[in-house]
N, C-alpha and C positions, 0 to 999 in steps of 0.2 A: 238272193237265190241260195238255196241250200246246196252244200257240196254233195255230189253223188255218193251213195252208200258204197262202202268197200265190199267187194264180192266175198262170198263165203269161202271156206277152204275147199280146194279141189277134192273130188271123191277119193283119189288115191292117197292124198295126205290124211284125210279122215280115216281111211282104212289102215294106213301105216300107224297112226296114233293108237287106234284100237288094238292092233297087233302088239305094239310096244307095251301097252297097259296090261295086256294078257300075258306078257313075258315071252312072246313069240318073236324073239329078237332077230333071228335069221330071216324069217318071213317079213318082218317089218322092214329090214334093210332092203330086201328085194323090191318091195312095193314102193318105198320112198325113193329108191334109186331110179325107178322108172320116171317119177315126177321130176326129180332133180335133173335128169338128162333131158327131159322134154321141155322144161320151162326155162326160157332164156332170161327171165327177169332177175334182177339182183337178189330177190328174196329166195332164190334157189339155194343160196348159201345156208339159209336156215334149214331147209330140207336136208342138206348135206350134214349139218351139225346134228340133226335129230337121228339120221341114219348112222352116223358115226357113234352116237351115244348107244344106239342099239348094238352095233358091232362091238363096242367096248364090253357090254354085258354078255354078249355071246362068247367073247374071248374069255371072260371070267369063268363062265360055265365050262368051257373046254380046258381050263387050267393054263391058259396062255397069258401069264402075267405081263410079259413084255409087250405083247400085242395090245393088251387092254390099256396099259399105261400110255403107250404111244397114241392109240386111237382116242383115248379120253382127252388128252392134251389138245389134239386137233379139234375134237368136238366142242370143247369149251371155247376155243378161239372163234369158231364159227357162230356159236350160239350167242356169245357176248354182244355181238353186233346188233342183236334184235331184242335185247332186254330193255325194258321189263316185260313187254307184251307185244305180240304181233298178231293181228287179226283174231284176237281172242285166245291165242296160245299163251299160256303163262310161262314165258321163256325164263323169267327170273326164278320161278319155282323149280323148273327143270335144272337150271344152272346150280341152284343151291343143293339139290339132291345129288347131282353128278359130282359136285365138289366134295360132298360128303363121301362119295364112293372113291374119289381121288385120295382123300386122306386115309380111308380104309385100305386101299391098295398099297399105299406107301408104308403103312404100318405092317401089313401082312407080308409084304415082300414076295419073291417068286415062289417060296415054299409054303406060304400060308393061305392060299386061296380057299381051301376047304372051309376055313372059318367064316368066309364071306357068304357061303351058300345060304345060310339062314337069315341073312340081313334082308330087311324089307326092300323090295325093288322100287326104283324110281318110277314115277308116273308122269305123263304129259297131261296137264290139265288144260281144258279148253272150255271157254264160256259157252253155254248152250246156244246163245244167239249167233255164234260163229258158224255153226254147222248147218 
């Protein structure tokens, strides 16, 4: 007998990923936080990691280097538990991109964030079958 298919991503998670990929990081955080608070399952930690990645980039835009570095460290810790992939979300790819931002933040330091504004933004990639 075949194992039951895993359910697709919840609508708020799909919406949060779309917002993240459009660079709407504050809004992404708001949407993913709703799902993180509502879902009691262990995978809620992945949602927390994704929303923390969004908050990291929001802090970068606002010039808050310390907030960005602290939040990024937390995000990486949560995301690592779900790599390489979870329900079609390319967690390993997001981790790679966020680690690249971590290196850039370390090099930039508190007074060099302006140089990061032109960097390509990370994306959360999802296989089409998951949606």
